[in-house]
N, C-alpha and C positions, 0 to 999 in steps of 0.2 A: 623837627621834633621839638615840642615844648619841653623845657626842663624846669626843675624846681617845683614849687607849689602849683604852677600853671600847667603841669603835665597831666593833671586830673581835673575834670569838669564836675563840680558839685551841683547836685540838684538841691537848692536851698529852699526847704519847705517848713516855714515856721508853723507851729501848732498852737492853737489856743482852745478855750472852751467858751460856751455861750454864757457861763457865769464867770465871776471874778472880773477884774478890771480889763476892759477891752483897750482902754487908753494906755495902761501900763504895758500891756502885751505889745501894742504897736510901738511903744518906745523901745522895748527890748529888741523887737524885730529890726528896727533901724540901727540900734547900737551894734548888733551882731553883724549886720551887713557892712557897716563902716569898718569893723575890725577885719573882716574878710578882705575887703578892698585894700586896706592898708597893708595887709600881709602879702598881697599879690596872689590871692587865691582866685582861680577861675570858677565862677558860679553863675547859675541862672536862678532867678526867683520865680514866684508864681503871681507877681503883680498883674492885675487885670483879669485873673482867672477866678478870684473870689472877691468878696466885697471889700476886703482890707489887706489882701496879699498874704493871708494866713489861712490854714486849712483847719476846719472844724465841722463841716457839714458833709454828709454822705453824698449829697447831690453834686458836690464840687469835685469829688474824687476822680470820676472818669476823665474830666477835662484836664486835671492836673497830671494824671498818668500819661495821657496822650501828649501833652506838652513836653513832659520830661523825656519821653521816648523820642519825640521829634528832635529835641535838642541833643540827643545822644549823651546824656549825662552818664558818668562813670560810677557815681556814688550818691548817697542821700545824706543830708544833714538836716535833722528835724528837731531844732531846739524848741522846747516847750516854753513859750513866752508867758504863759500863766499855767494854770493846772494842766491844760492840754486835754485832748479828746482821744482816749486810748484806742478806741476801735478803728477810727479812720487812720490814725497814725500807724497802727500795725497793719491794716489792710493795704496801705500804700507800700509798705515794705514787702508784703506778700506778692503784690502785683509786679513790683519792679525787680525783685531778686538781685539786688545790688548791695554792696557794703553799706551799712546803715549806722550813722552816728547819732546817739541819743545823749542829750544834755539839756539842762535847764539852769537859769541863773538862781543863785541863792537868794532867798527872800530877805528883805530888810525888816526893821522893827515894825510891829503892828502900828497902825495909825493911833493918834491920841484917843480916839473913841474905842479902840480895841479891835477894829476890823482889820482884815488882811487883804492885800491886793492880788496875790497870785496863788499861794500854796503849791508852788511848783514841784517841790520834792514829792509831795503826795501823788501828783499826777505822773511823775516819772516811775514811781513804784507800780502804778496801774498799767502804764504802757508796756513796761518791761515784762509784766506777767502775760499780756496778750501777745506780745512778740514771741515769747516762748511757746505759748499755746498754738500759735500759727506756724511754729518752726521757722521763724525768721531770725537768723543770726544777727547780732548787733554789737557794736562797740560802745562803751559807756565812759564818759568823762564825769568825774564826781560833781555833784551839785555844788558849784562854787561861784564866786563873784566873777564878773566878766573881766576884771583886772587881774585876777589871780594868774600867776605864771603857769599853773597846771592846765588852765584852759587853753592858752596858746599852744603849749607843748602837745596837748591832746589833739587839737585840730590838725597841727602839722603832722603828727605821727599817724593820725587816721588817714590823711592824704597819702602818706607813704604806704600804708596798708592797702588802700584802694588802688594805688599804682601797681602793686604786686598782683592783685587780683585781676586787674585789667590786662596786664602782660600775660598772665597765665591763660586767660580765656581766649587770647588771640595768638597763641603760639603756632607758628608755622616755620619749621626748621628745614633748611636745605642740607641734604646729605650728599656729600661728594664721595663716591666710591663705596665699596662694601666694607664691613668690619674686617680689620686685619685678622687673619686666620687664628693666630695664637693669642689674640686679645679677647679672651672669654669674658673678662670683667666688664666689658662695655656692651654685652648683649642686652637688647631691649625687646619688648613686645609691642611692635608697631600697631597691630590691630587693637590691643588693649588701650594704648595711649589715645587712639582716636575714639574708641567706643566710650571710654570712661571720662575722658577729659576734653575731647575735641581737639587734641594736639595732632597737627598734620605734619607728615614728613614729605618733603618735595625732593624727588630724586634728581640730582645734577649728574648727568652721565659723564663718566671719566673721559670717554672718547671725544665728546662734544667740548668739554672743558679744555682738553689738550689742544684740540683743533683751533679753538678761539684764541688761546694763548699764543700758539704758533703763528697765527696770522698777525697778531700785534708785534711779536718779536721780529718777524720778517719785514713788516711794514710799519715801523713805529709811528704812532700818531703824535700830534702836538701835545696832547694830554699826557701821554706816556713820557715823552721827552722832558716835559716840565716837571712831572712827578719825580723822575730820577734825579733831575737837577736839585730839586728841593731836598730829597733824601740825602744826597751827597753833602749838603750843608748841615745835616742833622746828626749823621752817624759816620763812623769810619768803616768802610768796607775793606775787609782783609781777605785775601786769597779768593776773590770773586772776579771773574771776567766781566766785561761790559755786557756780554750776552746773558750771563747768569743774572746780573742786576736787572736787566731789561725783562727777563722772564719773571722774576719776582714781582716787579712792578705791574707786568701784564696780568699776573695772577690776581693781584689786588684789584685791579680795575675790572676784570671779568667777573670776579666774585661779587663786587659791588653792583655790577649790572644785574646779576641774577637776583640780588636782594631787592633792588628797586623794581624790577619787572614782575617779580612774583611775591612781593610783600613779605619777605622772610624776616623772622625775628633774629635769626642767627644761623650759623653754619657749623656742621660737624664734618670735619675734613679727614680723609685718609691721607695722612701726611707722609707715609712711606708704604710701599716703594714707588708709588705712581709717579711722583714728580721727580724723583731721582732718575728713574729710567727715561723719562721724557725730556727733562731739561737740566739734569745734574744739579738740582737745587733742593733745598729744604724750604718749606713755605713759611717758616716761623716769623720772619719780619713782616710779610704780608698779613699774617694773622694778627700781629701786634698792632699794625696801623689800622686795620679794620675794626678791631676791638676798641681802639682808642676813639673811633668815630661812632661808637655805640652799636656796633654789629659784632656781638660776641662770636668768636671762632674758637672751636675746641679741637684738640689734637685727637688722633687715633679713633676718629668716627664716634666720638662719645656724645650720643644724643642726650643722655641724662645730664651730661656736663653742660650742654647748651641751655637746658632748662634751668639748671642751678645758676648759671651766669646771668641769664635773662631776669630771673626773679630778684637776684641781688642788685642788678643794675636798676631795676624798677624801684626797689626799696630805697635806693640812694637818689631817687628822683632824677636819674640820668645826669647828675652833677659830677659824678666820678666814675671812670670806667672800671670794669672788673678785670681780674687777672685769673688765669687758669693754671692750677699748680698740681704738681706731684708732692705728696707727703713722702719725704725721702729718708732723712737720717735725723737722729736726735742730736741736739747740740752737744759738742764734746765736753762742755763744762757746765752748762745750765740745764738742770734736770727737767725744767718746765718749758724748754724751747725746742722747736722743731724747724728743720729746713724745708721751706716751701720753694720748690724749684721746678723749672721746666726749660725746654729748649728755646723758648722765645715768644710765647703768645702774651707776654706782659706788655701792656701799652707803653710806648716810648715816653709818654707824658708823665708816667709814674716813676721814671728813673730818678734815683737820688742825685742831688746836686754834686756829690763827691764822685760820681761815676762818669767815666768817659765812654759813652755808648759805642759798641762795636757790633758789626755783623760779620760772621766768619764761618769757620768750620765747626763740625760737631765733635765733641770730645769723647763720645762713646762709640758712635757708629763710624766705621772706616769708610774710605773712599774719597773721591774728589768733590763730592757734592758739598755745597755751602749755602748759607742763608740763615744760620742759627744766630740768635741775639745773645749778647753778653752785657748785662748790666744788673746792678742791684736796685731794687725799688725802694722808695722812701719808707721810713718808719711811720709811726702813728698808730692810732686805733684802727682795727680792722674787724670785719665780720667774715667768717668762713661758713660756707654752706654746701650741702650735697643733697640733691634729689635722687632717690633711688627706690628700688622695689625688692621685696622678698616674698615669694610665694603669693603674689597678688596684693600684698599690703604695701602701699606707697607711703614713704616717709620723706619729710624734709628735715634733715639733720643740720644743726647750725650751732655756732658758738662764737665768742668774742675773744680777742687777744690784742697784742700790741707788738709791732715790729721792734726788734731789739738788736743789739750788736752781736756779731759772730764772725767766724773766719771767712775770708774771701774765698769765693769759688767761681767756677765758670758757668755759663748759661745765664738765665734770668732767675733771680732768687730773692728771698726775704727770710730772715730768721724771725720766727713768730714765737712769742712767749705767751703762755696762757696760765690760768690760775692753778691748774692741776693737770699736767700733761698725761699722767697715767690714767686719769679718768677718761680723757679724750681717747687715748690709745685703746682702752678696753672697749669703749663704745664703737670705735672704728673697726676693731678686730671682730667683735661679735656681730657686726653688720646691721644692715646689708650693704655697708659702704665699701668703697675701694680706695685706691691711692690717689684718685683724682678729686679735687675740690675746687670750688670757685671762691674768690676773695674780693672784697671791696673795702675801701677805707670808710670808717664810721661805725657807730654803735647801732646795730640794726636787729639784734636778736629778738627784742620785744616786738618789733614790727613784724618779723617773719612768723613769730609765734601767733600773733593776733591774726595775720593774714590767713593762716590755716583754718581759722574759724569759718572762712568763706570759700574754702576749697574742699568740698565734700570728697572724701576718699583719700585725702592727704593728711597724715598724722604728724604734728610737730614733734620733733625729737631733739631736745637740747643736748649738746655735748657736755655742757658744764652747768649752767644755771638750771634750776628746777622750775617746774610749771608755776609754782606759787610765787617765786621771785619775779618771774616774767609778767605774771598777772598784776603784781603790785606796782609795776612800772606805771600803769595807768592811774594809780590812786595816790602815789606819793612822789614827791620831787626828790 
């Protein structure tokens, strides 16, 4: 899997007009390409498909569309290298139905004789109007100089937006077991997810999963033996037998095989009582290690939780793993902090340096089963998100905070401080949200807000920032 800016393939389609300076437009076409290459952006251009590698004629549009589809681009970047041609620029967006980035370089001083080379901003106004007329959503970076920091930030952030949209449109979630009877909060409408968004649920039958794990435990492979040896060097196993550790490792390997064989985005797992009855284990450490590898695994068969985690992971361009948390208690001393906690699906790579990672017993549920993770994850800036539904209205709730100090506890945890916790609490209580959220390190609220522009039927629902503040991210540093 590609990470960073290379995780999205841009269709780079410079736009010009038959009037104004063709030479100056060609110069900016080349300058922008050089910037994209320097930043590590993966892109394909349209060189050879038009007379100068820029689009401005209707007769060239079908060939450009065919080329971009053949290259399987994930998004469009259509810089107006001079005034631009608004109809073909907008028709391209209509045909491709992909995230669309609109921008043009700020004009320099008129020439000594008073003439101008581009009039780029004027063309941007024209194209934006036709994009709206054709119902093509687009992202806009202000008309600025190519060296302005807001241009680079805008391109990078748009790629994050495109990554979210790409992930959403390809969601295929493995479901292990049925919803736990008394967990009404994680009910979903499988048919509606498929009909409205194309989100598929792939059923992983519990009997088949248990059988495959049992085969590995009874006849350990070299892969399993090496995995357990590696784990023992990374964490301290407490109160676990060799057979229990082998069963957790086998679970991790078998779920990984399902992901590879069936191209799954993530897994929603019935974490109890299935595995306690079959192997006397909790799956938490296996969940942690799979999530660390970019395969989000959620507890308690939480389908919407997998969607939340997958979108956050994509927004972070797969450079940082997500973690799946319960919102549990308010900080005993900090009124704006909350405990994000769970039995263990927090990736081991996120463990704070001050933590000694352990895998052991559950502090809430009785019995001899083990496999629960115990460590605090690192502080830093984080984004929290939850995809959910209320009477057919789907929302993506999100907000930003920062890890802070707090009392030590068991399980996997992070104390999260936000600007106004009571505002968050009211939003979460009024719904349609539950106690489950996904988190990832980084400032991504504006990216998630913008991504919803390209997800028909999904409404952005900020926990803290308002829509205007998030829109202004794209216009001000």
